[in-house]
C-alpha positions, 0 to 999 in steps of 0.5 A: 989594307993601309992605314988612312992618314986623313985625320979629318974623317970621323970613322965613328959616323960610318956605322948605322948607330953613329950616323943616327946619333949624328942625325939626332945631334943635328936635328936637336941643334935646329931652332924650333921653328925650323923643326916645325917647317921640316915636319910640315914638309915631310907631311906634305911629301907623305900626302903627295905620295899617297895621292900619287899612289891612289891616282895610279891605283897602287896600294898604300897605307891609310895615315889615319887608320894604319890600314893597308888599302889595296890597289886596283892596278893589275900587273900584267907582265911577270915579275923576274923569277916568276914561272910561266903558267902551264 
């Protein structure tokens, strides 16, 4: 393998820990009102995802109780690797 001569690449960010550390640094640098906007946006997205899953009859996790709510949709086609019933 050849050594890269590009000094602009910070290879410490290419690990899971490095990536998470960078995400925390960037979030920490945001103003408080922007942090609240992001949290509200994540909340709207989570609620929309739950509503979509509920409407399609798919299982979801209740955000208030943490309980798994079973779906009503039944899978008719077999999953890859399933053996046919004999």
